[in-house]
MMTF fields as JSON, N, C-alpha, C and O atoms, coordinates in Angstrom:
{
  "mmtfVersion": "1.0.0",
  "mmtfProducer": "UNKNOWN",
  "numBonds": 423,
  "numAtoms": 424,
  "numGroups": 106,
  "numChains": 1,
  "numModels": 1,
  "chainsPerModel": [1],
  "groupsPerChain": [106],
  "chainIdList": ["A"],
  "bondAtomList": [4, 2, 8, 6, 12, 10, 16, 14, 20, 18, 24, 22, 28, 26, 32, 30, 36, 34, 40, 38, 44, 42, 48, 46, 52, 50, 56, 54, 60, 58, 64, 62, 68, 66, 72, 70, 76, 74, 80, 78, 84, 82, 88, 86, 92, 90, 96, 94, 100, 98, 104, 102, 108, 106, 112, 110, 116, 114, 120, 118, 124, 122, 128, 126, 132, 130, 136, 134, 140, 138, 144, 142, 148, 146, 152, 150, 156, 154, 160, 158, 164, 162, 168, 166, 172, 170, 176, 174, 180, 178, 184, 182, 188, 186, 192, 190, 196, 194, 200, 198, 204, 202, 208, 206, 212, 210, 216, 214, 220, 218, 224, 222, 228, 226, 232, 230, 236, 234, 240, 238, 244, 242, 248, 246, 252, 250, 256, 254, 260, 258, 264, 262, 268, 266, 272, 270, 276, 274, 280, 278, 284, 282, 288, 286, 292, 290, 296, 294, 300, 298, 304, 302, 308, 306, 312, 310, 316, 314, 320, 318, 324, 322, 328, 326, 332, 330, 336, 334, 340, 338, 344, 342, 348, 346, 352, 350, 356, 354, 360, 358, 364, 362, 368, 366, 372, 370, 376, 374, 380, 378, 384, 382, 388, 386, 392, 390, 396, 394, 400, 398, 404, 402, 408, 406, 412, 410, 416, 414, 420, 418],
  "bondOrderList": [1, 1, 1, 1, 1, 1, 1, 1, 1, 1, 1, 1, 1, 1, 1, 1, 1, 1, 1, 1, 1, 1, 1, 1, 1, 1, 1, 1, 1, 1, 1, 1, 1, 1, 1, 1, 1, 1, 1, 1, 1, 1, 1, 1, 1, 1, 1, 1, 1, 1, 1, 1, 1, 1, 1, 1, 1, 1, 1, 1, 1, 1, 1, 1, 1, 1, 1, 1, 1, 1, 1, 1, 1, 1, 1, 1, 1, 1, 1, 1, 1, 1, 1, 1, 1, 1, 1, 1, 1, 1, 1, 1, 1, 1, 1, 1, 1, 1, 1, 1, 1, 1, 1, 1, 1],
  "groupList": [{"groupName": "UNK", "atomNameList": ["N", "CA", "C", "O"], "elementList": ["N", "C", "C", "O"], "formalChargeList": [0, 0, 0, 0], "bondAtomList": [1, 0, 2, 1, 3, 2], "bondOrderList": [1, 1, 2], "singleLetterCode": "X", "chemCompType": "L-PEPTIDE LINKING"}],
  "groupTypeList": [0, 0, 0, 0, 0, 0, 0, 0, 0, 0, 0, 0, 0, 0, 0, 0, 0, 0, 0, 0, 0, 0, 0, 0, 0, 0, 0, 0, 0, 0, 0, 0, 0, 0, 0, 0, 0, 0, 0, 0, 0, 0, 0, 0, 0, 0, 0, 0, 0, 0, 0, 0, 0, 0, 0, 0, 0, 0, 0, 0, 0, 0, 0, 0, 0, 0, 0, 0, 0, 0, 0, 0, 0, 0, 0, 0, 0, 0, 0, 0, 0, 0, 0, 0, 0, 0, 0, 0, 0, 0, 0, 0, 0, 0, 0, 0, 0, 0, 0, 0, 0, 0, 0, 0, 0, 0],
  "groupIdList": [1, 2, 3, 4, 5, 6, 7, 8, 9, 10, 11, 12, 13, 14, 15, 16, 17, 18, 19, 20, 21, 22, 23, 24, 25, 26, 27, 28, 29, 30, 31, 32, 33, 34, 35, 36, 37, 38, 39, 40, 41, 42, 43, 44, 45, 46, 47, 48, 49, 50, 51, 52, 53, 54, 55, 56, 57, 58, 59, 60, 61, 62, 63, 64, 65, 66, 67, 68, 69, 70, 71, 72, 73, 74, 75, 76, 77, 78, 79, 80, 81, 82, 83, 84, 85, 86, 87, 88, 89, 90, 91, 92, 93, 94, 95, 96, 97, 98, 99, 100, 101, 102, 103, 104, 105, 106],
  "secStructList": [7, 7, 3, 3, 3, 3, 3, 3, 3, 3, 7, 7, 6, 6, 7, 7, 5, 7, 6, 6, 6, 6, 6, 6, 6, 2, 2, 2, 2, 2, 2, 2, 2, 2, 4, 4, 4, 6, 7, 7, 3, 3, 3, 3, 3, 3, 7, 7, 7, 5, 6, 6, 5, 1, 1, 7, 1, 3, 3, 3, 3, 3, 3, 3, 3, 3, 1, 1, 6, 2, 2, 2, 2, 2, 2, 2, 2, 2, 2, 2, 2, 2, 2, 2, 2, 6, 4, 4, 4, 6, 5, 1, 1, 7, 7, 5, 7, 7, 3, 3, 3, 7, 7, 7, 7, 7],
  "xCoordList": [92.369, 91.618, 92.087, 92.41, 92.241, 93.134, 91.875, 90.841, 92.807, 92.54, 92.623, 93.352, 91.957, 92.496, 92.221, 91.189, 93.109, 92.584, 92.233, 92.912, 90.994, 90.438, 90.889, 90.916, 91.129, 91.69, 91.076, 91.509, 89.801, 89.25, 89.355, 89.545, 89.204, 89.374, 88.684, 88.501, 87.673, 86.792, 86.86, 87.75, 85.741, 85.221, 85.065, 84.047, 85.57, 85.503, 85.833, 86.763, 85.035, 85.156, 86.777, 87.166, 87.48, 88.749, 90.013, 91.127, 89.843, 90.448, 91.748, 91.796, 92.36, 93.789, 94.34, 94.237, 95.184, 95.179, 96.213, 95.864, 97.9, 98.736, 98.949, 100.012, 98.278, 98.512, 99.675, 100.094, 100.197, 101.673, 102.672, 103.435, 102.68, 103.616, 102.744, 103.023, 101.763, 100.919, 100.914, 100.351, 101.748, 101.874, 103.295, 103.725, 103.993, 105.573, 106.421, 107.411, 105.549, 106.601, 105.943, 106.686, 104.354, 103.799, 103.595, 103.979, 103.05, 102.803, 103.805, 103.493, 105.134, 106.095, 106.452, 106.525, 106.585, 106.727, 105.642, 105.811, 104.781, 103.743, 103.994, 103.943, 104.286, 104.621, 106.435, 106.703, 107.157, 108.327, 108.231, 109.034, 107.363, 106.792, 105.79, 105.791, 105.025, 104.005, 104.131, 103.351, 105.309, 105.329, 106.204, 105.649, 107.184, 107.519, 106.934, 107.6, 105.139, 104.354, 103.187, 102.146, 103.641, 102.827, 101.99, 101.319, 101.863, 101.125, 101.768, 102.921, 100.79, 101.151, 100.974, 101.157, 100.621, 99.992, 98.629, 97.883, 98.657, 97.59, 96.634, 96.662, 96.026, 94.992, 94.79, 94.458, 95.036, 94.664, 93.559, 93.926, 92.141, 91.196, 90.969, 90.885, 90.904, 90.519, 88.855, 88.536, 87.774, 86.717, 85.94, 86.228, 84.793, 84.33, 83.062, 82.651, 82.184, 80.907, 80.004, 80.492, 79.267, 78.292, 76.746, 76.239, 76.049, 74.834, 73.763, 73.74, 73.174, 72.145, 72.448, 71.582, 74.083, 74.815, 75.726, 76.595, 75.352, 76.245, 77.609, 78.299, 78.3, 79.883, 79.92, 79.383, 80.74, 81.032, 81.666, 82.333, 81.017, 81.175, 82.839, 83.419, 83.44, 85.046, 85.575, 84.885, 87.11, 87.603, 88.615, 88.956, 89.122, 90.263, 89.928, 89.249, 90.503, 90.592, 91.919, 92.52, 92.275, 93.177, 92.726, 92.044, 93.322, 93.042, 93.999, 94.777, 94.784, 95.509, 95.593, 94.926, 96.238, 95.922, 97.193, 98.38, 96.559, 97.178, 96.771, 95.828, 97.481, 97.665, 96.401, 95.517, 96.229, 95.571, 95.399, 96.086, 93.711, 94.12, 95.376, 95.412, 96.349, 97.256, 98.41, 99.357, 98.403, 99.011, 98.746, 99.733, 97.361, 97.319, 97.722, 98.417, 97.153, 97.247, 98.9, 99.423, 99.706, 101.618, 101.675, 101.977, 101.273, 101.523, 101.617, 102.652, 100.047, 99.403, 100.584, 101.602, 100.486, 100.897, 102.547, 103.23, 102.885, 104.99, 104.77, 104.84, 104.504, 104.744, 103.429, 103.401, 102.322, 101.493, 101.925, 101.829, 102.549, 103.104, 104.188, 103.616, 105.067, 105.674, 104.74, 104.837, 103.945, 102.912, 102.077, 102.281, 101.408, 100.439, 100.582, 99.877, 102.357, 103.192, 103.282, 103.146, 103.53, 103.769, 102.453, 102.501, 100.927, 99.659, 99.754, 99.516, 100.107, 100.0, 101.064, 101.611, 101.707, 102.859, 102.17, 102.627, 100.798, 100.134, 98.738, 98.306, 98.117, 97.053, 96.149, 96.753, 95.067, 94.438, 93.741, 93.588, 93.218, 92.291, 92.675, 93.666, 91.365, 92.003, 91.32, 90.153, 92.264, 91.943, 90.917, 91.327, 89.591, 89.074, 89.601, 89.183, 90.242, 90.862, 89.29, 88.23, 89.536, 88.415, 89.27, 90.058, 88.872, 89.754, 88.451, 87.389, 88.986, 87.853, 88.566, 89.711, 87.702, 88.239, 88.129, 87.376, 88.563, 87.941, 87.283, 87.927, 85.893, 85.081, 84.459, 83.675, 85.098, 84.899, 85.455, 85.312, 86.241, 86.591, 86.546, 86.301, 86.963, 86.669, 88.28, 88.46],
  "yCoordList": [1.232, 1.089, 1.402, 2.566, 0.327, 0.508, 1.771, 1.955, 2.668, 3.531, 3.355, 2.412, 4.119, 3.922, 5.169, 5.831, 5.425, 6.851, 6.121, 5.194, 6.692, 6.03, 7.749, 8.945, 7.134, 8.182, 7.724, 6.735, 8.398, 8.307, 9.631, 10.79, 9.227, 9.916, 9.507, 8.298, 10.907, 11.246, 10.891, 11.014, 10.492, 10.184, 11.241, 11.842, 11.739, 13.103, 12.72, 11.983, 13.273, 13.157, 13.294, 12.472, 14.27, 14.922, 14.145, 14.668, 13.241, 12.79, 11.617, 10.704, 12.015, 11.334, 10.958, 11.519, 9.381, 8.386, 7.114, 6.292, 7.485, 6.571, 5.795, 5.983, 4.764, 3.946, 3.037, 2.52, 2.925, 2.24, 3.178, 2.646, 4.441, 5.194, 5.438, 5.981, 4.921, 5.211, 3.979, 3.961, 2.618, 1.613, 1.67, 1.771, 1.666, 1.822, 2.495, 2.202, 3.794, 5.021, 6.159, 6.655, 6.722, 6.837, 5.825, 6.124, 4.643, 4.168, 3.458, 3.11, 3.388, 3.23, 4.824, 4.96, 5.649, 7.184, 7.156, 7.677, 6.689, 6.964, 6.219, 6.563, 5.13, 3.876, 4.675, 4.535, 5.223, 5.304, 6.491, 6.451, 7.724, 8.804, 8.488, 9.2, 7.527, 7.259, 5.907, 5.533, 5.097, 4.365, 4.69, 4.279, 5.161, 5.384, 6.199, 6.733, 6.854, 7.169, 6.256, 6.556, 5.076, 3.541, 3.137, 2.124, 4.27, 3.007, 1.369, 1.132, 0.538, -0.993, -1.499, -2.708, -0.724, -1.05, -0.279, 0.464, -0.844, 0.034, -1.324, -2.526, -0.771, -1.788, -0.564, 0.578, -1.028, -0.232, -0.408, -1.362, -0.178, -1.177, 0.071, 1.265, -0.426, 0.463, -0.175, -1.338, 1.401, 1.011, 0.964, 1.737, 0.025, -0.609, -0.164, 0.27, -0.201, -0.348, 0.442, 0.305, 0.94, 1.566, 1.135, 1.466, 0.251, -0.133, 0.989, 2.164, 0.589, 1.916, 2.719, 3.436, 2.908, 4.113, 3.709, 2.838, 4.489, 3.755, 3.831, 2.866, 4.948, 4.309, 5.376, 6.387, 4.493, 4.829, 6.372, 7.025, 6.656, 8.361, 8.216, 9.3, 7.385, 7.321, 6.734, 6.516, 6.417, 5.655, 4.966, 3.836, 5.43, 4.977, 4.981, 5.912, 3.484, 4.138, 3.555, 2.597, 4.377, 3.735, 3.871, 4.765, 2.645, 2.386, 2.589, 1.851, 3.52, 2.927, 2.689, 3.369, 1.908, 1.535, 1.837, 1.846, 2.084, 3.088, 2.023, 1.256, 1.977, 1.466, 2.065, 1.26, 3.261, 4.285, 5.311, 5.569, 6.599, 8.079, 8.777, 9.816, 8.584, 9.556, 9.179, 9.956, 7.761, 7.703, 8.443, 8.762, 8.582, 9.128, 10.544, 11.067, 11.335, 12.983, 12.976, 13.71, 11.996, 12.237, 12.52, 13.571, 11.205, 11.027, 12.193, 12.685, 12.654, 13.896, 14.691, 14.752, 15.314, 16.556, 16.484, 17.346, 15.511, 15.269, 15.201, 16.229, 14.158, 14.05, 14.237, 13.419, 15.094, 14.898, 15.669, 15.102, 17.295, 17.373, 16.755, 16.821, 16.324, 15.841, 14.678, 14.482, 14.058, 12.546, 13.588, 13.332, 14.424, 15.661, 15.864, 15.776, 16.401, 17.129, 16.333, 16.791, 15.114, 13.941, 13.559, 12.889, 14.072, 14.006, 14.174, 13.254, 15.365, 15.819, 15.486, 16.376, 14.041, 13.472, 12.148, 11.474, 12.085, 10.622, 10.974, 10.221, 11.905, 12.326, 14.054, 14.995, 14.276, 15.566, 15.537, 16.644, 14.401, 14.958, 14.85, 14.355, 15.594, 15.65, 14.922, 15.08, 14.115, 13.338, 13.414, 14.048, 12.806, 13.23, 12.046, 10.888, 12.405, 11.882, 11.536, 12.023, 10.442, 10.455, 9.45, 8.518, 9.923, 9.095, 8.483, 9.009, 7.296, 6.437, 5.258, 4.809, 5.019, 3.894, 2.687, 2.541, 1.732, 0.339, 0.115, 0.152, -0.147, -1.064, -2.595, -3.182, -2.929, -4.128, -4.586, -4.031, -6.052, -6.733, -8.111, -8.574, -8.701, -10.447, -11.091, -12.308],
  "zCoordList": [-26.566, -28.048, -29.087, -29.323, -30.023, -31.906, -31.881, -31.239, -33.238, -33.98, -34.972, -35.281, -36.065, -37.315, -38.399, -38.294, -39.346, -39.878, -41.27, -41.712, -41.966, -42.803, -44.18, -43.888, -45.433, -46.561, -47.502, -48.093, -47.901, -49.07, -50.124, -49.755, -51.385, -52.638, -53.074, -53.218, -53.662, -54.028, -55.708, -56.549, -55.74, -57.627, -58.453, -58.108, -59.352, -59.618, -61.534, -61.86, -62.418, -63.613, -64.34, -65.17, -63.954, -64.376, -63.214, -63.228, -62.503, -61.542, -62.082, -62.907, -61.455, -61.568, -60.125, -59.034, -60.69, -59.201, -60.136, -60.983, -59.388, -59.99, -59.221, -58.63, -58.864, -57.957, -57.788, -56.752, -59.235, -58.839, -58.012, -57.206, -58.18, -57.032, -55.7, -54.631, -56.113, -54.14, -53.286, -52.191, -53.957, -53.353, -53.54, -52.391, -54.103, -54.296, -53.449, -52.778, -53.732, -52.955, -52.044, -51.197, -52.144, -51.035, -50.026, -48.895, -50.204, -49.055, -47.834, -46.695, -48.545, -47.772, -46.786, -45.565, -47.673, -46.95, -45.909, -44.807, -46.175, -44.632, -43.649, -42.468, -44.077, -42.958, -42.26, -41.067, -42.954, -42.579, -41.733, -40.802, -41.777, -41.089, -39.913, -38.909, -40.03, -39.006, -38.319, -37.443, -38.834, -37.875, -36.855, -35.835, -36.576, -34.936, -34.376, -33.489, -34.584, -34.045, -33.593, -33.008, -34.018, -33.707, -34.482, -34.285, -36.016, -36.943, -37.451, -37.812, -37.355, -36.971, -38.443, -38.581, -39.669, -40.924, -41.251, -40.614, -42.634, -43.41, -44.231, -43.967, -45.028, -46.418, -47.243, -46.925, -48.219, -49.612, -50.24, -50.926, -50.643, -51.526, -52.663, -52.374, -53.823, -55.363, -54.928, -54.679, -54.964, -54.734, -55.88, -56.793, -56.032, -57.333, -57.407, -58.483, -56.209, -56.635, -55.585, -54.463, -55.577, -54.255, -54.724, -55.796, -53.597, -53.949, -54.523, -54.157, -55.172, -55.865, -56.591, -57.093, -56.963, -57.255, -58.66, -58.667, -59.77, -61.176, -60.731, -61.06, -59.911, -59.392, -57.564, -57.112, -57.169, -55.909, -55.896, -56.699, -54.34, -54.218, -54.156, -54.223, -54.072, -53.641, -54.846, -55.842, -54.725, -55.997, -55.062, -55.413, -53.993, -53.516, -52.321, -51.89, -51.155, -49.704, -49.26, -49.746, -48.173, -47.385, -45.966, -45.467, -45.336, -43.87, -43.507, -44.112, -42.447, -41.326, -40.06, -39.28, -39.709, -38.001, -37.187, -37.515, -36.005, -35.113, -33.748, -33.941, -32.373, -31.44, -30.749, -30.458, -30.479, -29.902, -30.594, -31.583, -29.822, -30.497, -30.275, -30.935, -29.624, -29.291, -30.026, -30.144, -30.656, -31.256, -33.148, -33.811, -33.69, -34.433, -34.366, -35.237, -33.025, -32.888, -33.122, -33.96, -32.226, -32.623, -34.079, -34.645, -34.643, -36.067, -37.014, -37.462, -37.309, -37.769, -37.285, -37.974, -36.106, -35.925, -36.186, -36.74, -35.76, -36.423, -37.681, -38.353, -38.174, -39.737, -40.608, -41.528, -40.574, -41.513, -42.693, -43.782, -42.634, -43.575, -44.335, -45.423, -44.552, -45.368, -46.215, -47.426, -45.419, -45.316, -46.813, -47.999, -46.433, -47.371, -48.428, -49.434, -48.039, -49.061, -50.456, -51.591, -50.085, -51.423, -52.117, -53.148, -51.442, -52.483, -53.909, -54.692, -54.269, -55.372, -55.995, -56.646, -55.983, -56.591, -57.445, -58.368, -56.68, -57.132, -57.765, -58.637, -57.439, -57.611, -57.711, -57.197, -58.226, -58.433, -57.165, -56.649, -56.449, -55.631, -54.21, -53.673, -53.625, -52.469, -51.185, -50.827, -50.587, -49.647, -48.368, -47.396, -48.292, -47.221, -45.645, -45.648, -44.799, -43.549, -42.974, -43.368, -41.816, -40.872, -39.739, -39.896, -38.896, -37.739, -36.7, -36.369, -36.401, -35.9, -34.476, -34.505, -33.529, -32.735, -33.045, -34.007, -32.641, -33.646, -32.401, -31.353, -32.423, -31.703, -31.724, -30.979, -32.802, -32.91, -34.587, -35.676, -34.093, -35.286, -34.687, -33.573, -36.164, -36.121, -36.251, -36.253]
}
């Protein structure tokens, strides 16, 4: 069953996020480290709104795509250190990671 890791960066008044670095350096780093463990791709979204709120609770979202849950576990255990260690290079926000199984798609 395909699995995903959703990475969310919270909205904060003093939050900084270098999108250029994230796209040109961090995401290739993620692919380099997680790809050999089964990561097949990713999607990055700049979050713009949230119904009924002035601003969304999160400013950025990235969805990492994997073939199955064991690949997610292997990637995070083997390569989570270098990937998460790069976070301070582009943001002062603490990312929230959520692992899930894909149960529907179109």
